[in-house]
C-alpha positions as CSV (number, residue, x, y, z in Angstrom):
1,X,0.0,0.0,0.0
2,X,2.8,2.4,1.0
3,X,4.7,1.5,-2.2
4,X,1.6,2.3,-4.3
5,X,1.2,5.7,-2.7
6,X,4.9,6.5,-3.2
7,X,4.7,5.4,-6.8
8,X,1.7,7.6,-7.3
9,X,3.4,10.7,-5.8
10,X,6.6,10.1,-7.7
11,X,4.6,10.2,-10.9
12,X,2.9,13.4,-10.0
13,X,6.3,15.0,-9.1
14,X,7.8,13.8,-12.4
15,X,5.0,15.5,-14.3
16,X,5.1,18.7,-12.3
17,X,8.8,19.4,-11.6
18,X,9.5,22.4,-9.4
19,X,5.9,23.1,-8.6
20,X,6.3,22.9,-4.9
21,X,3.0,24.6,-3.9
22,X,0.9,22.3,-6.2
23,X,2.8,19.2,-5.0
24,X,2.3,20.1,-1.4
25,X,-1.5,20.4,-2.0
26,X,-1.7,17.1,-3.9
27,X,0.4,15.3,-1.2
28,X,-1.9,16.6,1.6
29,X,-5.1,15.5,-0.2
30,X,-3.9,12.2,-1.6
31,X,-2.4,10.9,1.7
32,X,-5.6,11.5,3.6
33,X,-7.9,9.9,0.9
34,X,-5.6,7.0,-0.1
35,X,-7.1,4.3,2.2
36,X,-10.6,5.3,1.1
37,X,-9.5,5.3,-2.5
38,X,-8.1,1.8,-2.2
39,X,-11.3,0.5,-0.6
40,X,-13.2,1.5,-3.8
41,X,-11.9,-0.4,-6.8
42,X,-14.1,1.4,-9.2
43,X,-12.3,4.7,-8.4
44,X,-9.0,3.0,-9.1
45,X,-10.2,1.4,-12.3
46,X,-11.4,4.8,-13.6
47,X,-8.0,6.4,-12.5
48,X,-10.0,9.0,-10.6
49,X,-7.0,10.4,-8.6
50,X,-4.8,10.4,-11.7
51,X,-7.4,12.5,-13.5
52,X,-8.1,14.7,-10.5
53,X,-4.5,15.8,-10.3
54,X,-4.4,16.9,-13.9
55,X,-6.1,20.2,-14.8
56,X,-8.7,19.9,-17.6
57,X,-7.3,23.0,-19.2
58,X,-4.5,25.6,-18.6
59,X,-4.6,28.9,-20.5
60,X,-1.6,31.1,-20.4
61,X,-1.3,34.4,-22.3
62,X,0.5,37.7,-22.5
63,X,-1.1,40.9,-21.3
64,X,0.4,44.0,-23.0
65,X,-0.9,47.4,-21.7
66,X,0.2,51.0,-21.6
67,X,1.0,52.9,-18.4
68,X,0.4,56.6,-17.6
69,X,3.8,57.5,-19.0
70,X,2.9,56.0,-22.4
71,X,5.3,53.1,-21.9
72,X,4.2,49.5,-22.9
73,X,4.2,47.0,-20.1
74,X,3.9,43.3,-20.5
75,X,2.5,40.9,-17.9
76,X,1.5,37.2,-18.0
77,X,-2.1,36.0,-17.5
78,X,-3.4,32.6,-16.6
79,X,-6.6,30.6,-16.1
80,X,-6.4,27.1,-14.7
81,X,-9.7,25.3,-15.4
82,X,-9.1,22.3,-13.1
83,X,-12.3,20.3,-12.8
84,X,-15.8,20.8,-14.1
85,X,-17.4,17.5,-12.9
86,X,-19.8,19.4,-10.6
87,X,-20.5,22.5,-12.6
88,X,-18.8,25.5,-14.3
89,X,-15.3,26.2,-13.3
90,X,-15.3,28.6,-10.3
91,X,-12.5,30.3,-8.6
92,X,-10.8,33.7,-8.1
93,X,-8.5,35.8,-10.1
94,X,-5.3,36.9,-8.3
95,X,-3.2,39.9,-9.3
96,X,0.1,39.8,-7.5
97,X,3.8,39.6,-8.4
98,X,4.0,36.2,-6.7
99,X,1.5,34.6,-9.1
100,X,2.9,31.5,-10.9
101,X,1.5,28.6,-12.7
102,X,2.4,26.3,-9.7
103,X,0.5,28.5,-7.3
104,X,-2.5,28.7,-9.5
105,X,-2.6,25.0,-10.0
106,X,-2.4,24.5,-6.2
107,X,-5.3,26.9,-5.7
108,X,-7.4,25.4,-8.5
109,X,-6.9,21.9,-7.1
110,X,-7.9,23.1,-3.7
111,X,-10.8,25.0,-5.1
112,X,-12.3,21.8,-6.6
113,X,-12.7,20.2,-3.2
114,X,-13.7,23.4,-1.5
115,X,-16.5,24.0,-4.0
116,X,-17.6,20.4,-3.7
117,X,-17.9,20.8,0.1
118,X,-20.4,23.7,-0.4
119,X,-22.8,21.3,-2.2
120,X,-23.4,24.1,-4.8
121,X,-23.0,23.2,-8.5
122,X,-19.5,24.6,-9.1
123,X,-16.3,23.1,-10.5
124,X,-12.8,24.3,-9.5
125,X,-10.6,26.8,-11.2
126,X,-8.2,29.7,-10.5
127,X,-6.5,32.4,-12.5
128,X,-4.6,35.7,-12.4
129,X,-1.6,37.6,-13.4
130,X,1.8,38.7,-12.0
131,X,0.5,42.3,-12.3
132,X,0.5,44.3,-9.1
133,X,-2.2,46.9,-8.6
134,X,-0.1,48.5,-5.8
135,X,1.1,52.0,-6.7
136,X,-0.9,52.0,-10.0
137,X,-3.4,54.7,-10.9
138,X,-7.0,53.9,-11.5
139,X,-6.5,54.4,-15.2
140,X,-3.6,52.0,-15.3
141,X,-5.6,49.4,-13.4
142,X,-8.5,49.9,-15.8
143,X,-6.3,49.5,-18.9
144,X,-4.6,46.4,-17.5
145,X,-8.0,44.8,-16.6
146,X,-9.3,45.6,-20.1
147,X,-6.2,44.1,-21.7
148,X,-6.5,41.0,-19.5
149,X,-10.1,40.4,-20.3
150,X,-9.5,40.9,-24.0
151,X,-7.9,37.5,-23.9
152,X,-9.7,35.8,-21.0
153,X,-13.2,36.5,-22.4
154,X,-12.7,33.7,-25.0
155,X,-12.4,31.1,-22.2
156,X,-15.1,32.0,-19.7
157,X,-18.9,32.4,-19.5
158,X,-21.8,31.9,-17.1
159,X,-22.1,28.2,-17.9
160,X,-18.4,27.6,-18.6
161,X,-16.1,29.4,-16.1
162,X,-17.1,32.1,-13.6
163,X,-14.1,33.9,-12.1
164,X,-14.3,36.0,-8.9
165,X,-11.9,38.3,-7.0
166,X,-9.0,37.3,-4.9
167,X,-5.8,39.0,-3.7
168,X,-5.3,42.2,-5.7
169,X,-8.7,41.9,-7.3
170,X,-11.5,43.7,-5.5
171,X,-14.7,45.5,-6.5
172,X,-12.9,48.0,-8.6
173,X,-11.0,45.4,-10.7
174,X,-14.1,43.2,-11.0
175,X,-16.0,46.2,-12.4
176,X,-13.4,47.0,-15.0
177,X,-13.2,43.3,-16.0
178,X,-17.0,42.9,-16.2
179,X,-17.4,46.1,-18.3
180,X,-14.9,44.8,-20.8
181,X,-16.5,41.4,-21.0
182,X,-19.9,43.0,-21.5
183,X,-18.5,45.1,-24.3
184,X,-16.7,42.2,-26.1
185,X,-19.6,39.8,-25.8
186,X,-22.4,42.3,-26.1
187,X,-24.3,40.6,-23.3
188,X,-25.1,41.1,-19.7
189,X,-24.6,37.8,-17.8
190,X,-23.4,36.6,-14.5
191,X,-19.9,35.8,-15.8
192,X,-18.1,37.2,-12.8
193,X,-18.9,37.2,-9.1
194,X,-17.9,39.8,-6.5
195,X,-19.7,42.4,-8.7
196,X,-21.0,45.7,-7.3
197,X,-24.5,45.6,-5.8
198,X,-25.7,47.9,-8.5
199,X,-25.1,45.5,-11.3
200,X,-25.7,42.0,-9.9
201,X,-23.5,41.6,-6.9
202,X,-24.5,39.9,-3.7
203,X,-24.7,41.4,-0.2
204,X,-22.0,40.3,2.3
205,X,-19.7,39.0,-0.5
206,X,-16.6,41.0,0.7
207,X,-16.9,39.8,4.3
208,X,-18.2,36.3,3.4
209,X,-14.9,34.4,3.7
210,X,-14.2,35.8,7.2
211,X,-17.8,35.3,8.3
212,X,-17.8,31.7,7.1
213,X,-14.5,31.0,8.8
214,X,-15.9,32.1,12.2
215,X,-19.1,30.1,11.6
216,X,-16.9,27.0,11.0
217,X,-14.8,27.7,14.2
218,X,-18.1,28.1,16.1
219,X,-19.1,24.6,15.0
220,X,-15.7,23.2,16.0
221,X,-16.2,24.6,19.5
222,X,-19.7,23.3,19.7
223,X,-18.3,19.8,19.3
224,X,-16.5,20.4,22.6
225,X,-19.5,22.0,24.2
226,X,-17.8,25.3,24.0
227,X,-18.6,28.7,22.5
228,X,-16.7,31.7,21.1
229,X,-17.8,34.0,23.9
230,X,-14.8,35.3,25.8
231,X,-12.2,33.7,23.5
232,X,-9.1,35.7,22.4
233,X,-8.3,35.3,18.7
234,X,-5.1,36.1,16.7
235,X,-5.7,36.8,13.0
236,X,-3.3,37.7,10.3
237,X,-3.7,40.1,7.4
238,X,-6.0,43.1,7.3
239,X,-7.9,42.7,4.1
240,X,-11.5,41.5,3.4
241,X,-11.0,38.1,5.0
242,X,-9.4,39.5,8.2
243,X,-12.0,42.2,8.3
244,X,-14.9,39.8,8.0
245,X,-13.4,37.4,10.6
246,X,-12.9,40.3,13.1
247,X,-16.4,41.6,12.5
248,X,-18.2,38.3,13.0
249,X,-15.9,37.0,15.9
250,X,-16.6,40.3,17.8
251,X,-20.3,40.0,17.1
252,X,-20.3,36.5,18.6
253,X,-18.5,37.6,21.8
254,X,-14.8,36.9,21.0
255,X,-12.0,39.4,21.2
256,X,-9.6,39.8,18.2
257,X,-6.2,41.1,19.4
258,X,-4.0,41.0,16.2
259,X,-3.9,42.0,12.6
260,X,-0.8,41.9,10.4
261,X,0.8,43.2,7.1
262,X,4.1,43.0,5.3
263,X,5.6,45.5,7.8
264,X,4.7,43.4,10.9
265,X,1.8,43.0,13.2
266,X,-0.1,44.9,15.9
267,X,-1.3,43.6,19.2
268,X,-4.3,45.4,20.7
269,X,-5.0,44.0,24.2
270,X,-8.3,45.9,24.4
271,X,-9.6,44.1,21.2
272,X,-10.2,45.2,17.6
273,X,-13.8,46.2,17.5
274,X,-16.2,48.9,16.4
275,X,-14.5,51.8,14.6
276,X,-11.2,49.9,14.8
277,X,-12.6,47.2,12.4
278,X,-13.8,49.9,10.1
279,X,-10.3,51.4,10.1
280,X,-8.9,48.1,8.7
281,X,-10.8,48.8,5.5
282,X,-9.4,52.4,5.4
283,X,-5.9,51.0,5.7
284,X,-6.6,48.6,2.8
285,X,-8.2,51.3,0.7
286,X,-5.1,53.6,1.2
287,X,-3.0,51.2,-0.8
288,X,-0.2,51.5,1.8
289,X,-0.2,47.8,2.5
290,X,1.0,48.4,6.1
291,X,-0.6,48.1,9.6
292,X,1.7,50.4,11.6
293,X,-0.7,53.4,11.3
294,X,-3.2,51.3,13.3
295,X,-0.8,51.2,16.2
296,X,-0.1,54.9,16.0
297,X,-3.8,55.8,15.8
298,X,-5.0,53.5,18.6
299,X,-2.0,53.2,20.9
300,X,-1.5,49.4,20.2
301,X,1.8,47.6,20.2
302,X,3.5,47.2,16.9
303,X,6.0,44.4,16.2
304,X,8.0,45.2,13.0
305,X,8.8,42.3,10.8
306,X,7.2,39.8,13.1
307,X,4.2,37.5,12.7
308,X,1.2,37.5,15.2
309,X,1.6,33.9,16.3
310,X,3.9,34.9,19.2
311,X,0.9,36.1,21.3
312,X,-0.9,34.1,23.9
313,X,-4.4,33.4,22.5
314,X,-7.1,30.7,22.5
315,X,-7.6,30.6,18.7
316,X,-5.5,31.4,15.7
317,X,-7.0,32.2,12.3
318,X,-4.4,32.8,9.5
319,X,-6.2,35.1,7.0
320,X,-3.4,36.3,4.6
321,X,-1.5,34.0,2.3
322,X,-0.4,30.4,1.9
323,X,2.2,28.9,4.2
324,X,2.2,31.9,6.5
325,X,2.2,29.8,9.7
326,X,5.1,27.4,9.9
327,X,6.0,24.6,12.3
328,X,7.8,26.9,14.8
329,X,4.8,29.3,14.8
330,X,2.5,26.4,15.5
331,X,4.7,25.2,18.3
332,X,4.8,28.7,19.8
333,X,1.0,29.0,19.7
334,X,0.4,25.6,21.2
335,X,3.0,26.2,24.0
336,X,1.2,29.5,24.8
337,X,-2.1,27.7,25.2
338,X,-3.7,28.0,21.8
339,X,-6.0,25.1,21.3
340,X,-7.7,25.8,17.9
341,X,-6.1,26.7,14.6
342,X,-8.3,27.3,11.5
343,X,-7.0,28.3,8.1
344,X,-9.0,31.2,6.6
345,X,-6.2,31.6,4.0
346,X,-5.7,28.9,1.4
347,X,-3.2,26.4,2.8
348,X,-2.2,29.0,5.4
349,X,-0.1,26.5,7.3
350,X,3.0,24.7,6.1
351,X,2.6,20.9,5.9
352,X,4.7,20.5,9.0
353,X,2.6,23.1,10.9
354,X,-0.6,21.4,9.8
355,X,0.6,18.0,10.9
356,X,1.7,19.3,14.3
357,X,-1.6,21.1,14.9
358,X,-3.6,18.1,13.8
359,X,-1.8,16.0,16.4
360,X,-1.8,18.4,19.3
361,X,-4.9,20.7,19.0
362,X,-8.1,21.2,16.9
363,X,-7.0,22.1,13.4
364,X,-9.1,22.7,10.3
365,X,-7.9,23.2,6.7
366,X,-8.6,26.1,4.4
367,X,-10.7,24.1,1.9
368,X,-13.3,23.8,4.7
369,X,-12.8,26.9,6.8
370,X,-12.6,29.5,4.0
371,X,-15.3,28.1,1.8
372,X,-17.6,30.9,2.8
373,X,-16.3,33.2,0.1
374,X,-17.0,30.9,-2.8
375,X,-20.3,29.8,-1.2
376,X,-21.6,33.4,-1.4
377,X,-20.1,33.6,-4.9
378,X,-22.3,30.6,-5.7
379,X,-25.3,32.3,-4.2
380,X,-24.5,35.4,-6.4
381,X,-24.6,33.1,-9.4
382,X,-28.0,31.8,-8.3
383,X,-29.3,35.3,-7.9
384,X,-28.0,36.3,-11.3
385,X,-29.6,33.3,-13.0
386,X,-33.0,34.0,-11.3
387,X,-32.7,37.7,-11.8
388,X,-33.4,38.3,-8.1
389,X,-31.6,39.6,-5.1
390,X,-31.7,38.4,-1.5
391,X,-31.4,40.5,1.6
392,X,-28.3,40.6,3.8
393,X,-30.0,38.5,6.4
394,X,-31.1,35.9,3.8
395,X,-27.6,35.6,2.4
396,X,-26.0,35.4,5.8
397,X,-28.4,32.7,6.9
398,X,-27.7,30.6,3.8
399,X,-24.0,31.1,4.4
400,X,-24.3,29.9,8.0
401,X,-26.2,26.8,6.9
402,X,-23.6,26.0,4.2
403,X,-20.8,26.2,6.7
404,X,-22.7,24.1,9.2
405,X,-23.2,21.5,6.4
406,X,-19.4,21.6,5.6
407,X,-18.6,21.0,9.2
408,X,-21.0,18.0,9.4
409,X,-19.3,16.5,6.3
410,X,-15.9,16.9,8.0
411,X,-17.2,15.2,11.1
412,X,-18.8,12.4,9.1
413,X,-15.6,11.5,7.3
414,X,-13.1,12.6,9.8
415,X,-14.3,11.3,13.2
416,X,-12.5,8.3,14.6
417,X,-14.0,5.6,16.9
418,X,-12.4,7.4,19.9
419,X,-14.3,10.6,19.1
420,X,-11.4,12.6,17.8
421,X,-12.1,14.6,14.6
422,X,-9.4,14.8,11.9
423,X,-10.7,17.8,10.0
424,X,-8.1,17.5,7.3
425,X,-9.1,13.9,6.5
426,X,-12.8,14.8,6.8
427,X,-12.6,17.8,4.5
428,X,-10.5,15.9,1.9
429,X,-12.7,12.8,1.8
430,X,-15.9,14.8,2.0
431,X,-14.8,16.9,-1.0
432,X,-13.4,14.0,-2.9
433,X,-16.4,11.7,-2.8
434,X,-18.8,14.0,-4.6
435,X,-16.3,14.9,-7.3
436,X,-15.3,11.3,-7.8
437,X,-18.9,10.1,-8.1
438,X,-19.7,12.8,-10.6
439,X,-16.6,11.9,-12.7
440,X,-17.6,8.2,-12.6
441,X,-21.1,9.0,-13.8
442,X,-19.8,11.1,-16.7
443,X,-17.4,8.5,-18.1
444,X,-13.8,8.9,-19.1
445,X,-13.7,12.5,-20.3
């Protein structure tokens, strides 16, 4: 059995040399579903895992555009359409200098299982560019988005592939992308999610990932007959995910004490609540990409160049980027009494940190914890298809129910006879089963 697993992973590595992020994601999924896979000969006969680890389509293209000085700039654009067994490809667009094909393949692979867990009819995909909106004028960003969509429009559509926002792609960028798609196609359809409320967007979409993460954490605590009330929480980042998490955690009685940025992190012993949470959005809108001004404004402690995992807290929720919490960070958190770590960022923990956290404390992976964002994107697709809009309360209730269902799926597939729940195993098998059954039903395609 071990030899078969090694042979499988060796083949994946050979086909994807140097793609460390993608290989890390595949390893984490395959090793947890392997026994289940071997117990189902029909999955093996149809080579389900071999097919799941290959994207159905990868589109890579150049994006030439003209900056405000009249100089031509050239970036690279991507769309990884990973798996459409459950519905149209669905996943964000990321504009950031760190964007690579390996990173997008990892995100598209993860997205397939995340979308499956929501039970909404969505496949998995991801895309983006190595373009950075930071320091660019609105006109430059508009020109880049229009040039990007001038190629991407050929490959997407409301029943084919429905991108959303991600790092570097917010409401402004989605608006420019949608406007260009509408012009090129001469049609008004729900081809993008994360749109403005005025032209088909859904309420609570910006905060949905953070809201969903806190709802999932609440369900984890319920399993231990506990609640969020009175808990101290460390979060990283200060964008939409961190903002949503801080907003909902505070609403449910917890106290968020950290946020972070590339410059370091702040520790606010009094808690980040009320106008302080609103200020997080002002920081993000300022395009400075730093959190030190928060410390100056509210008298909080600022730790330059450090990560927030040094603080003594009950719960840690990474909300920024992949692999932001390493094994040493996990050990520090656990030694300081942290007993729950939940990834609101995609693969927010390194493999070593995730393994240690799974062994020592309650730990849940991003594909389950951060599914709230894509869940509300799916709800936006439904509203667009039906030409209706739901109230904030209706969307929030649907999101809450979806996150509860995801938690139940994790418990179903991850709970051992001794009552311990392996959320990584539960999320991976729960997401895998639905995709695998759909692939079987559709034949070898």
